[in-house]
mmCIF file of the C-alpha atoms, coordinates in Angstrom:
data_MODEL
# 
_entry.id   MODEL 
# 
loop_
_atom_site.group_PDB 
_atom_site.id 
_atom_site.type_symbol 
_atom_site.label_atom_id 
_atom_site.label_alt_id 
_atom_site.label_comp_id 
_atom_site.label_asym_id 
_atom_site.label_entity_id 
_atom_site.label_seq_id 
_atom_site.pdbx_PDB_ins_code 
_atom_site.Cartn_x 
_atom_site.Cartn_y 
_atom_site.Cartn_z 
_atom_site.occupancy 
_atom_site.B_iso_or_equiv 
_atom_site.pdbx_formal_charge 
_atom_site.auth_seq_id 
_atom_site.auth_comp_id 
_atom_site.auth_asym_id 
_atom_site.auth_atom_id 
_atom_site.pdbx_PDB_model_num 
ATOM 1   C CA . MET A 1 1   ? 127.662 117.896 139.912 1.00 0.00 ? 1   MET A CA 1 
ATOM 2   C CA . LYS A 1 2   ? 126.474 114.675 139.846 1.00 0.00 ? 2   LYS A CA 1 
ATOM 3   C CA . LYS A 1 3   ? 122.731 113.896 140.043 1.00 0.00 ? 3   LYS A CA 1 
ATOM 4   C CA . SER A 1 4   ? 121.749 111.477 142.655 1.00 0.00 ? 4   SER A CA 1 
ATOM 5   C CA . ALA A 1 5   ? 118.231 110.520 144.640 1.00 0.00 ? 5   ALA A CA 1 
ATOM 6   C CA . LEU A 1 6   ? 119.372 112.584 147.522 1.00 0.00 ? 6   LEU A CA 1 
ATOM 7   C CA . ASN A 1 7   ? 120.946 115.172 145.624 1.00 0.00 ? 7   ASN A CA 1 
ATOM 8   C CA . LEU A 1 8   ? 120.467 119.044 147.551 1.00 0.00 ? 8   LEU A CA 1 
ATOM 9   C CA . PRO A 1 9   ? 117.354 119.786 145.986 1.00 0.00 ? 9   PRO A CA 1 
ATOM 10  C CA . ASN A 1 10  ? 115.602 116.306 146.706 1.00 0.00 ? 10  ASN A CA 1 
ATOM 11  C CA . THR A 1 11  ? 116.978 116.654 150.159 1.00 0.00 ? 11  THR A CA 1 
ATOM 12  C CA . LEU A 1 12  ? 115.391 120.010 150.691 1.00 0.00 ? 12  LEU A CA 1 
ATOM 13  C CA . SER A 1 13  ? 112.134 118.779 149.766 1.00 0.00 ? 13  SER A CA 1 
ATOM 14  C CA . LEU A 1 14  ? 112.468 115.982 151.899 1.00 0.00 ? 14  LEU A CA 1 
ATOM 15  C CA . ILE A 1 15  ? 112.803 117.778 154.725 1.00 0.00 ? 15  ILE A CA 1 
ATOM 16  C CA . ARG A 1 16  ? 109.699 120.088 153.710 1.00 0.00 ? 16  ARG A CA 1 
ATOM 17  C CA . VAL A 1 17  ? 107.961 117.061 154.188 1.00 0.00 ? 17  VAL A CA 1 
ATOM 18  C CA . ILE A 1 18  ? 109.536 116.408 157.355 1.00 0.00 ? 18  ILE A CA 1 
ATOM 19  C CA . LEU A 1 19  ? 108.931 119.955 158.995 1.00 0.00 ? 19  LEU A CA 1 
ATOM 20  C CA . VAL A 1 20  ? 105.176 119.875 158.167 1.00 0.00 ? 20  VAL A CA 1 
ATOM 21  C CA . PRO A 1 21  ? 104.064 117.426 160.845 1.00 0.00 ? 21  PRO A CA 1 
ATOM 22  C CA . ALA A 1 22  ? 106.746 119.446 163.035 1.00 0.00 ? 22  ALA A CA 1 
ATOM 23  C CA . PHE A 1 23  ? 104.708 122.386 162.234 1.00 0.00 ? 23  PHE A CA 1 
ATOM 24  C CA . VAL A 1 24  ? 101.387 121.002 163.063 1.00 0.00 ? 24  VAL A CA 1 
ATOM 25  C CA . ALA A 1 25  ? 102.838 119.194 166.325 1.00 0.00 ? 25  ALA A CA 1 
ATOM 26  C CA . SER A 1 26  ? 104.163 122.325 167.484 1.00 0.00 ? 26  SER A CA 1 
ATOM 27  C CA . LEU A 1 27  ? 101.171 124.416 166.479 1.00 0.00 ? 27  LEU A CA 1 
ATOM 28  C CA . PHE A 1 28  ? 98.884  121.773 168.601 1.00 0.00 ? 28  PHE A CA 1 
ATOM 29  C CA . ILE A 1 29  ? 101.349 121.191 171.482 1.00 0.00 ? 29  ILE A CA 1 
ATOM 30  C CA . MET A 1 30  ? 102.357 124.405 172.346 1.00 0.00 ? 30  MET A CA 1 
ATOM 31  C CA . ARG A 1 31  ? 98.650  126.304 172.161 1.00 0.00 ? 31  ARG A CA 1 
ATOM 32  C CA . ASP A 1 32  ? 98.493  126.982 175.214 1.00 0.00 ? 32  ASP A CA 1 
ATOM 33  C CA . VAL A 1 33  ? 102.237 128.656 175.692 1.00 0.00 ? 33  VAL A CA 1 
ATOM 34  C CA . TYR A 1 34  ? 101.917 132.642 175.399 1.00 0.00 ? 34  TYR A CA 1 
ATOM 35  C CA . ILE A 1 35  ? 103.316 133.998 172.597 1.00 0.00 ? 35  ILE A CA 1 
ATOM 36  C CA . TRP A 1 36  ? 106.376 131.414 172.110 1.00 0.00 ? 36  TRP A CA 1 
ATOM 37  C CA . GLY A 1 37  ? 102.958 128.924 171.159 1.00 0.00 ? 37  GLY A CA 1 
ATOM 38  C CA . ARG A 1 38  ? 102.901 130.910 167.795 1.00 0.00 ? 38  ARG A CA 1 
ATOM 39  C CA . ILE A 1 39  ? 106.421 131.833 167.532 1.00 0.00 ? 39  ILE A CA 1 
ATOM 40  C CA . VAL A 1 40  ? 108.151 128.617 167.248 1.00 0.00 ? 40  VAL A CA 1 
ATOM 41  C CA . PRO A 1 41  ? 105.593 127.147 164.599 1.00 0.00 ? 41  PRO A CA 1 
ATOM 42  C CA . ALA A 1 42  ? 105.803 130.265 162.789 1.00 0.00 ? 42  ALA A CA 1 
ATOM 43  C CA . ILE A 1 43  ? 109.559 129.540 162.436 1.00 0.00 ? 43  ILE A CA 1 
ATOM 44  C CA . ILE A 1 44  ? 108.830 126.110 161.608 1.00 0.00 ? 44  ILE A CA 1 
ATOM 45  C CA . PHE A 1 45  ? 106.737 127.201 158.731 1.00 0.00 ? 45  PHE A CA 1 
ATOM 46  C CA . ILE A 1 46  ? 109.234 130.022 157.762 1.00 0.00 ? 46  ILE A CA 1 
ATOM 47  C CA . LEU A 1 47  ? 111.966 127.289 157.578 1.00 0.00 ? 47  LEU A CA 1 
ATOM 48  C CA . THR A 1 48  ? 109.450 124.837 155.496 1.00 0.00 ? 48  THR A CA 1 
ATOM 49  C CA . ALA A 1 49  ? 108.679 127.684 152.955 1.00 0.00 ? 49  ALA A CA 1 
ATOM 50  C CA . LEU A 1 50  ? 112.278 128.357 152.533 1.00 0.00 ? 50  LEU A CA 1 
ATOM 51  C CA . THR A 1 51  ? 112.572 125.142 151.308 1.00 0.00 ? 51  THR A CA 1 
ATOM 52  C CA . ASP A 1 52  ? 110.196 125.238 148.439 1.00 0.00 ? 52  ASP A CA 1 
ATOM 53  C CA . MET A 1 53  ? 111.775 128.814 147.519 1.00 0.00 ? 53  MET A CA 1 
ATOM 54  C CA . LEU A 1 54  ? 115.322 127.310 147.108 1.00 0.00 ? 54  LEU A CA 1 
ATOM 55  C CA . ASP A 1 55  ? 114.937 123.010 145.670 1.00 0.00 ? 55  ASP A CA 1 
ATOM 56  C CA . GLY A 1 56  ? 113.866 124.399 142.509 1.00 0.00 ? 56  GLY A CA 1 
ATOM 57  C CA . LYS A 1 57  ? 116.118 127.024 141.984 1.00 0.00 ? 57  LYS A CA 1 
ATOM 58  C CA . ILE A 1 58  ? 118.794 125.208 142.851 1.00 0.00 ? 58  ILE A CA 1 
ATOM 59  C CA . ALA A 1 59  ? 117.609 121.784 140.823 1.00 0.00 ? 59  ALA A CA 1 
ATOM 60  C CA . ARG A 1 60  ? 117.563 124.105 137.792 1.00 0.00 ? 60  ARG A CA 1 
ATOM 61  C CA . LYS A 1 61  ? 120.785 126.045 137.816 1.00 0.00 ? 61  LYS A CA 1 
ATOM 62  C CA . TYR A 1 62  ? 122.998 123.589 138.915 1.00 0.00 ? 62  TYR A CA 1 
ATOM 63  C CA . ASN A 1 63  ? 121.309 120.840 136.417 1.00 0.00 ? 63  ASN A CA 1 
ATOM 64  C CA . LEU A 1 64  ? 119.996 118.551 139.271 1.00 0.00 ? 64  LEU A CA 1 
ATOM 65  C CA . VAL A 1 65  ? 116.985 117.665 138.383 1.00 0.00 ? 65  VAL A CA 1 
ATOM 66  C CA . THR A 1 66  ? 115.865 114.384 138.557 1.00 0.00 ? 66  THR A CA 1 
ATOM 67  C CA . ASP A 1 67  ? 112.636 112.127 137.900 1.00 0.00 ? 67  ASP A CA 1 
ATOM 68  C CA . PHE A 1 68  ? 112.482 111.777 142.036 1.00 0.00 ? 68  PHE A CA 1 
ATOM 69  C CA . GLY A 1 69  ? 112.612 114.921 142.540 1.00 0.00 ? 69  GLY A CA 1 
ATOM 70  C CA . LYS A 1 70  ? 109.707 115.508 139.815 1.00 0.00 ? 70  LYS A CA 1 
ATOM 71  C CA . PHE A 1 71  ? 107.901 113.543 142.383 1.00 0.00 ? 71  PHE A CA 1 
ATOM 72  C CA . ILE A 1 72  ? 108.938 114.519 146.088 1.00 0.00 ? 72  ILE A CA 1 
ATOM 73  C CA . ASP A 1 73  ? 108.809 118.421 145.354 1.00 0.00 ? 73  ASP A CA 1 
ATOM 74  C CA . PRO A 1 74  ? 105.192 118.728 144.498 1.00 0.00 ? 74  PRO A CA 1 
ATOM 75  C CA . LEU A 1 75  ? 103.952 116.210 146.696 1.00 0.00 ? 75  LEU A CA 1 
ATOM 76  C CA . ALA A 1 76  ? 106.359 117.589 149.280 1.00 0.00 ? 76  ALA A CA 1 
ATOM 77  C CA . ASP A 1 77  ? 104.322 121.306 148.055 1.00 0.00 ? 77  ASP A CA 1 
ATOM 78  C CA . LYS A 1 78  ? 100.970 119.914 148.680 1.00 0.00 ? 78  LYS A CA 1 
ATOM 79  C CA . PHE A 1 79  ? 101.804 118.321 151.902 1.00 0.00 ? 79  PHE A CA 1 
ATOM 80  C CA . MET A 1 80  ? 102.797 121.992 153.242 1.00 0.00 ? 80  MET A CA 1 
ATOM 81  C CA . VAL A 1 81  ? 100.267 124.046 151.309 1.00 0.00 ? 81  VAL A CA 1 
ATOM 82  C CA . ILE A 1 82  ? 97.301  121.848 152.521 1.00 0.00 ? 82  ILE A CA 1 
ATOM 83  C CA . GLY A 1 83  ? 98.258  120.621 155.824 1.00 0.00 ? 83  GLY A CA 1 
ATOM 84  C CA . SER A 1 84  ? 99.173  124.101 157.257 1.00 0.00 ? 84  SER A CA 1 
ATOM 85  C CA . GLN A 1 85  ? 96.065  125.156 156.251 1.00 0.00 ? 85  GLN A CA 1 
ATOM 86  C CA . ILE A 1 86  ? 94.071  122.444 157.502 1.00 0.00 ? 86  ILE A CA 1 
ATOM 87  C CA . ALA A 1 87  ? 96.015  122.288 160.907 1.00 0.00 ? 87  ALA A CA 1 
ATOM 88  C CA . LEU A 1 88  ? 95.687  126.163 161.505 1.00 0.00 ? 88  LEU A CA 1 
ATOM 89  C CA . LEU A 1 89  ? 91.931  125.880 160.665 1.00 0.00 ? 89  LEU A CA 1 
ATOM 90  C CA . VAL A 1 90  ? 91.863  123.158 163.535 1.00 0.00 ? 90  VAL A CA 1 
ATOM 91  C CA . TYR A 1 91  ? 94.164  125.334 165.780 1.00 0.00 ? 91  TYR A CA 1 
ATOM 92  C CA . MET A 1 92  ? 91.687  127.920 166.011 1.00 0.00 ? 92  MET A CA 1 
ATOM 93  C CA . ILE A 1 93  ? 88.711  125.715 166.679 1.00 0.00 ? 93  ILE A CA 1 
ATOM 94  C CA . LEU A 1 94  ? 90.536  124.709 169.321 1.00 0.00 ? 94  LEU A CA 1 
ATOM 95  C CA . ILE A 1 95  ? 92.010  127.639 170.982 1.00 0.00 ? 95  ILE A CA 1 
ATOM 96  C CA . GLY A 1 96  ? 88.154  129.231 171.001 1.00 0.00 ? 96  GLY A CA 1 
ATOM 97  C CA . GLU A 1 97  ? 88.357  131.531 167.900 1.00 0.00 ? 97  GLU A CA 1 
ATOM 98  C CA . LYS A 1 98  ? 85.383  129.933 166.247 1.00 0.00 ? 98  LYS A CA 1 
ATOM 99  C CA . THR A 1 99  ? 84.121  132.963 164.413 1.00 0.00 ? 99  THR A CA 1 
ATOM 100 C CA . LEU A 1 100 ? 88.049  133.591 162.755 1.00 0.00 ? 100 LEU A CA 1 
ATOM 101 C CA . ALA A 1 101 ? 87.417  129.573 161.847 1.00 0.00 ? 101 ALA A CA 1 
ATOM 102 C CA . LEU A 1 102 ? 83.967  130.188 160.367 1.00 0.00 ? 102 LEU A CA 1 
ATOM 103 C CA . VAL A 1 103 ? 86.077  132.465 158.148 1.00 0.00 ? 103 VAL A CA 1 
ATOM 104 C CA . PHE A 1 104 ? 88.703  130.568 157.306 1.00 0.00 ? 104 PHE A CA 1 
ATOM 105 C CA . VAL A 1 105 ? 87.088  127.532 156.668 1.00 0.00 ? 105 VAL A CA 1 
ATOM 106 C CA . TRP A 1 106 ? 86.191  128.980 153.258 1.00 0.00 ? 106 TRP A CA 1 
ATOM 107 C CA . VAL A 1 107 ? 89.720  130.051 152.304 1.00 0.00 ? 107 VAL A CA 1 
ATOM 108 C CA . VAL A 1 108 ? 90.873  126.161 152.909 1.00 0.00 ? 108 VAL A CA 1 
ATOM 109 C CA . LEU A 1 109 ? 88.062  125.081 151.203 1.00 0.00 ? 109 LEU A CA 1 
ATOM 110 C CA . LEU A 1 110 ? 88.836  126.981 148.116 1.00 0.00 ? 110 LEU A CA 1 
ATOM 111 C CA . ILE A 1 111 ? 92.420  125.968 148.309 1.00 0.00 ? 111 ILE A CA 1 
ATOM 112 C CA . LEU A 1 112 ? 91.794  122.394 148.230 1.00 0.00 ? 112 LEU A CA 1 
ATOM 113 C CA . PHE A 1 113 ? 89.585  122.826 145.358 1.00 0.00 ? 113 PHE A CA 1 
ATOM 114 C CA . ARG A 1 114 ? 92.271  124.863 143.446 1.00 0.00 ? 114 ARG A CA 1 
ATOM 115 C CA . GLU A 1 115 ? 94.862  122.127 144.055 1.00 0.00 ? 115 GLU A CA 1 
ATOM 116 C CA . LEU A 1 116 ? 92.716  119.577 143.013 1.00 0.00 ? 116 LEU A CA 1 
ATOM 117 C CA . ALA A 1 117 ? 91.633  121.209 140.082 1.00 0.00 ? 117 ALA A CA 1 
ATOM 118 C CA . VAL A 1 118 ? 94.940  122.018 139.152 1.00 0.00 ? 118 VAL A CA 1 
ATOM 119 C CA . THR A 1 119 ? 96.830  119.087 139.879 1.00 0.00 ? 119 THR A CA 1 
ATOM 120 C CA . SER A 1 120 ? 94.426  116.974 137.790 1.00 0.00 ? 120 SER A CA 1 
ATOM 121 C CA . MET A 1 121 ? 94.464  119.597 134.985 1.00 0.00 ? 121 MET A CA 1 
ATOM 122 C CA . ARG A 1 122 ? 98.081  119.189 135.206 1.00 0.00 ? 122 ARG A CA 1 
ATOM 123 C CA . LEU A 1 123 ? 98.200  115.274 134.998 1.00 0.00 ? 123 LEU A CA 1 
ATOM 124 C CA . VAL A 1 124 ? 95.653  115.196 131.800 1.00 0.00 ? 124 VAL A CA 1 
ATOM 125 C CA . VAL A 1 125 ? 97.248  117.639 130.141 1.00 0.00 ? 125 VAL A CA 1 
ATOM 126 C CA . ALA A 1 126 ? 100.810 116.155 130.731 1.00 0.00 ? 126 ALA A CA 1 
ATOM 127 C CA . GLY A 1 127 ? 99.482  112.678 129.607 1.00 0.00 ? 127 GLY A CA 1 
ATOM 128 C CA . LYS A 1 128 ? 97.443  113.880 126.823 1.00 0.00 ? 128 LYS A CA 1 
ATOM 129 C CA . SER A 1 129 ? 99.132  116.319 125.123 1.00 0.00 ? 129 SER A CA 1 
ATOM 130 C CA . GLY A 1 130 ? 102.483 116.547 126.617 1.00 0.00 ? 130 GLY A CA 1 
ATOM 131 C CA . ILE A 1 131 ? 102.464 119.873 127.727 1.00 0.00 ? 131 ILE A CA 1 
ATOM 132 C CA . VAL A 1 132 ? 104.415 120.423 130.865 1.00 0.00 ? 132 VAL A CA 1 
ATOM 133 C CA . VAL A 1 133 ? 101.911 122.851 133.029 1.00 0.00 ? 133 VAL A CA 1 
ATOM 134 C CA . ALA A 1 134 ? 104.736 125.356 134.370 1.00 0.00 ? 134 ALA A CA 1 
ATOM 135 C CA . ALA A 1 135 ? 104.293 127.434 137.445 1.00 0.00 ? 135 ALA A CA 1 
ATOM 136 C CA . SER A 1 136 ? 102.514 131.006 136.713 1.00 0.00 ? 136 SER A CA 1 
ATOM 137 C CA . PHE A 1 137 ? 103.376 134.448 137.738 1.00 0.00 ? 137 PHE A CA 1 
ATOM 138 C CA . PHE A 1 138 ? 99.957  134.290 139.516 1.00 0.00 ? 138 PHE A CA 1 
ATOM 139 C CA . GLY A 1 139 ? 100.762 130.561 140.913 1.00 0.00 ? 139 GLY A CA 1 
ATOM 140 C CA . LYS A 1 140 ? 103.798 131.812 142.668 1.00 0.00 ? 140 LYS A CA 1 
ATOM 141 C CA . LEU A 1 141 ? 101.664 134.882 144.078 1.00 0.00 ? 141 LEU A CA 1 
ATOM 142 C CA . LYS A 1 142 ? 99.590  132.797 145.388 1.00 0.00 ? 142 LYS A CA 1 
ATOM 143 C CA . THR A 1 143 ? 102.292 130.803 146.970 1.00 0.00 ? 143 THR A CA 1 
ATOM 144 C CA . VAL A 1 144 ? 103.578 133.826 148.610 1.00 0.00 ? 144 VAL A CA 1 
ATOM 145 C CA . SER A 1 145 ? 100.601 135.121 149.834 1.00 0.00 ? 145 SER A CA 1 
ATOM 146 C CA . GLN A 1 146 ? 99.488  131.482 151.157 1.00 0.00 ? 146 GLN A CA 1 
ATOM 147 C CA . MET A 1 147 ? 103.317 131.503 152.934 1.00 0.00 ? 147 MET A CA 1 
ATOM 148 C CA . VAL A 1 148 ? 103.213 134.999 154.396 1.00 0.00 ? 148 VAL A CA 1 
ATOM 149 C CA . GLY A 1 149 ? 99.460  134.970 155.427 1.00 0.00 ? 149 GLY A CA 1 
ATOM 150 C CA . THR A 1 150 ? 99.979  132.030 157.331 1.00 0.00 ? 150 THR A CA 1 
ATOM 151 C CA . VAL A 1 151 ? 102.846 133.352 159.566 1.00 0.00 ? 151 VAL A CA 1 
ATOM 152 C CA . ILE A 1 152 ? 101.079 136.499 159.905 1.00 0.00 ? 152 ILE A CA 1 
ATOM 153 C CA . ILE A 1 153 ? 98.041  135.058 161.262 1.00 0.00 ? 153 ILE A CA 1 
ATOM 154 C CA . LEU A 1 154 ? 99.702  133.082 163.234 1.00 0.00 ? 154 LEU A CA 1 
ATOM 155 C CA . LEU A 1 155 ? 102.109 135.981 164.517 1.00 0.00 ? 155 LEU A CA 1 
ATOM 156 C CA . GLU A 1 156 ? 99.100  138.145 164.607 1.00 0.00 ? 156 GLU A CA 1 
ATOM 157 C CA . PRO A 1 157 ? 98.622  138.427 168.839 1.00 0.00 ? 157 PRO A CA 1 
ATOM 158 C CA . LEU A 1 158 ? 102.626 140.131 168.486 1.00 0.00 ? 158 LEU A CA 1 
ATOM 159 C CA . PHE A 1 159 ? 101.340 142.762 166.035 1.00 0.00 ? 159 PHE A CA 1 
ATOM 160 C CA . ILE A 1 160 ? 98.441  143.827 168.631 1.00 0.00 ? 160 ILE A CA 1 
ATOM 161 C CA . GLU A 1 161 ? 100.729 143.863 171.268 1.00 0.00 ? 161 GLU A CA 1 
ATOM 162 C CA . LEU A 1 162 ? 103.072 146.201 169.630 1.00 0.00 ? 162 LEU A CA 1 
ATOM 163 C CA . ILE A 1 163 ? 100.111 148.312 167.626 1.00 0.00 ? 163 ILE A CA 1 
ATOM 164 C CA . PRO A 1 164 ? 97.344  148.278 170.222 1.00 0.00 ? 164 PRO A CA 1 
ATOM 165 C CA . TRP A 1 165 ? 94.571  150.002 168.326 1.00 0.00 ? 165 TRP A CA 1 
ATOM 166 C CA . LEU A 1 166 ? 94.673  147.423 165.795 1.00 0.00 ? 166 LEU A CA 1 
ATOM 167 C CA . SER A 1 167 ? 91.308  145.967 165.547 1.00 0.00 ? 167 SER A CA 1 
ATOM 168 C CA . ASN A 1 168 ? 91.213  142.147 166.756 1.00 0.00 ? 168 ASN A CA 1 
ATOM 169 C CA . HIS A 1 169 ? 91.705  139.815 163.839 1.00 0.00 ? 169 HIS A CA 1 
ATOM 170 C CA . LEU A 1 170 ? 91.704  142.624 161.371 1.00 0.00 ? 170 LEU A CA 1 
ATOM 171 C CA . VAL A 1 171 ? 95.408  141.275 159.963 1.00 0.00 ? 171 VAL A CA 1 
ATOM 172 C CA . ALA A 1 172 ? 94.019  138.219 160.102 1.00 0.00 ? 172 ALA A CA 1 
ATOM 173 C CA . TYR A 1 173 ? 90.810  138.985 157.894 1.00 0.00 ? 173 TYR A CA 1 
ATOM 174 C CA . ILE A 1 174 ? 92.975  140.791 155.503 1.00 0.00 ? 174 ILE A CA 1 
ATOM 175 C CA . CYS A 1 175 ? 95.259  138.284 155.051 1.00 0.00 ? 175 CYS A CA 1 
ATOM 176 C CA . MET A 1 176 ? 92.488  135.651 154.492 1.00 0.00 ? 176 MET A CA 1 
ATOM 177 C CA . GLY A 1 177 ? 91.002  138.105 151.823 1.00 0.00 ? 177 GLY A CA 1 
ATOM 178 C CA . ILE A 1 178 ? 94.625  138.428 149.511 1.00 0.00 ? 178 ILE A CA 1 
ATOM 179 C CA . MET A 1 179 ? 94.867  134.435 149.949 1.00 0.00 ? 179 MET A CA 1 
ATOM 180 C CA . ALA A 1 180 ? 91.292  133.452 149.124 1.00 0.00 ? 180 ALA A CA 1 
ATOM 181 C CA . PHE A 1 181 ? 91.607  136.093 146.014 1.00 0.00 ? 181 PHE A CA 1 
ATOM 182 C CA . THR A 1 182 ? 94.854  134.908 145.019 1.00 0.00 ? 182 THR A CA 1 
ATOM 183 C CA . THR A 1 183 ? 94.102  131.130 144.948 1.00 0.00 ? 183 THR A CA 1 
ATOM 184 C CA . LEU A 1 184 ? 90.815  131.934 143.351 1.00 0.00 ? 184 LEU A CA 1 
ATOM 185 C CA . PHE A 1 185 ? 92.475  134.098 140.211 1.00 0.00 ? 185 PHE A CA 1 
ATOM 186 C CA . SER A 1 186 ? 95.347  131.908 139.758 1.00 0.00 ? 186 SER A CA 1 
ATOM 187 C CA . GLY A 1 187 ? 93.135  128.828 139.398 1.00 0.00 ? 187 GLY A CA 1 
ATOM 188 C CA . ILE A 1 188 ? 90.876  130.179 136.989 1.00 0.00 ? 188 ILE A CA 1 
ATOM 189 C CA . ASP A 1 189 ? 94.051  131.605 135.357 1.00 0.00 ? 189 ASP A CA 1 
ATOM 190 C CA . TYR A 1 190 ? 94.983  128.041 134.774 1.00 0.00 ? 190 TYR A CA 1 
ATOM 191 C CA . LEU A 1 191 ? 91.976  126.628 133.638 1.00 0.00 ? 191 LEU A CA 1 
ATOM 192 C CA . ARG A 1 192 ? 91.650  129.530 131.162 1.00 0.00 ? 192 ARG A CA 1 
ATOM 193 C CA . THR A 1 193 ? 95.293  128.647 129.573 1.00 0.00 ? 193 THR A CA 1 
ATOM 194 C CA . TYR A 1 194 ? 95.184  125.188 129.647 1.00 0.00 ? 194 TYR A CA 1 
ATOM 195 C CA . LEU A 1 195 ? 91.641  123.660 129.305 1.00 0.00 ? 195 LEU A CA 1 
ATOM 196 C CA . PRO A 1 196 ? 91.480  124.226 125.807 1.00 0.00 ? 196 PRO A CA 1 
ATOM 197 C CA . HIS A 1 197 ? 94.021  121.282 125.476 1.00 0.00 ? 197 HIS A CA 1 
ATOM 198 C CA . ILE A 1 198 ? 91.803  118.924 127.030 1.00 0.00 ? 198 ILE A CA 1 
ATOM 199 C CA . ASP A 1 199 ? 89.221  117.359 124.443 1.00 0.00 ? 199 ASP A CA 1 
ATOM 200 C CA . THR A 1 200 ? 86.104  117.086 126.364 1.00 0.00 ? 200 THR A CA 1 
ATOM 201 C CA . ASN A 1 201 ? 84.572  114.607 123.984 1.00 0.00 ? 201 ASN A CA 1 
ATOM 202 C CA . LYS A 1 202 ? 87.624  111.977 124.421 1.00 0.00 ? 202 LYS A CA 1 
# 
């Protein structure tokens, strides 16, 4: 297959960039719409997550890796992760879930710090040592927990409708705990693995 700047994997990455503001817009515009105000943003986010799962696999399988893809794919990932979590935090504040937001803000900060730390380390290690910092198992687990957690937190009112004995926000707090743990653990794992390749004296 011929490589081009807008091959299928790169197109999927660009779609992911476009879907992030669509997710944010639907979240805010439909915040007063009962149930569907949660379902529609969740569907958009699931589609966004699917592009993240597919683009890399297609690029590697069909040898469609391009320089543009190496740029747009991680950029789209950061848009999705950081954009969705900040939007979800603001959404919690707007709908009056201040206690939930006070807990979630620490998860969001942890995600931001982890992304900044790992991204900075990737740049330094790749630039100085030429080592490619590949996605680890724990990094992938972190991504899955964030994707699944975001959808479950959004759809929590539906779970309470179906299972009335569920405590309010119990599911959300569990998801936040899992997201925080996997984010922290994967960040520590990356630093432990690649920090020795950085010369602190230069």
